[in-house]
N, C-alpha and C positions, 0 to 999 in steps of 0.2 A: 575245369574242363571247358573246352571251347567247342561250340557247335557251329559248323559252317553249312549253309544251304546253297547248293549250286543252282544255276539257271537251267541245268539239264543239258542234254546234247543239242547240237544245232539241228535244224530241219534237214531231213533227208529228201533229196530231190534228184530227178534224172536229168543229166545234161542232155539238152534237146538234140544236138548234133550227133552225139554218141548213140543216143537211143534211136534216132532215125537210121543211122548206119547199121545198127545191130538187130533191129526188129526183124529184118528178113531172115536172119539166122535163126532166131527163136521161132518164127513162124514155120520155117522149113523143118525143124526137128521136133516140133510139138506133136505129141501123139494124140492129142484131142483138141478140144476147144481152145482158142487163143484169143485173148483180149488185149489189143495193143493200146486202146484208149480206155483207161479205167478212171473212176472217180478219184479225185485227189483225197489223200488221207493225211492225217496229222501224225504220221509216223516219225518217230525220233529214234534213231539208232546211232551207235558209235561209228558206223560206216560213214556217217556224214563228215567225220573228221578227215577221212581219206579224201572225200569229195572237195574239201577245202584246198587240197593240194593238187589233185588231178581230176579230170572229168570222170564221173561215175554214173553207173546205171544200176538200179536196184529193182529186182523183180520178185514177184511172189510165185512160188512153185505150185501151191495148191495140194495140200496133203490130207485133205479130209477123206475119210473112208467113203466108199460108194454108198449112196443112200442116206448119208448123214445129213441132218438138218444144219446148215452152216450157221444159223442164228443161235444154236444151242451148244456149239463146240467150245471147248476150253481154248484159251489163247496160248500162244507158244511159250510164255514165261510161267505158266501155271504148272504146279506139280501134277495136275490131272490131264495135262496135254497128252494126247494119244494119236500121233500122226500115222497115216498109212505109209509105212516105211518103204513100200514098193515105189513110191514117188521119188525116193532119193536117187534111183538110177537115172531118172529123167533130169534131176538137178545136176548130177555129174556130167551127163551127156550135154546138157545146155552149156555149162561152164566150159567144157572142153571145146565144143564147137565155137563158142564165142571167142575164146582165146585164139584158136587156130585161124578163124576168119579175120579177126582183128589184125593179127600178125601178118596174114597174107594180103591184107588190104582189101578184103572183100567188102563190097558195099551193098 
């Protein structure tokens, strides 16, 4: 038997030009607080492989239930992860508006 250990996924990052172009869309459709400038994270997602081919933008939706302490929430790959599924509508709305605005050339 042979064991292979990979280096993991590449670093996920936001393309600066694309993010600058699309931040207005996210700000316009956000139903609540919106943070355009967040602290860098050492996030590694397979999404980064797409970003090696085309510019990409990765954003966090925020699915914590109201009143939850964010420091004690389970992470998204945990079997105990329990998101507020009401936030999914905002995620679909955000992706639909981003796609429409991008294709229409909105800046």
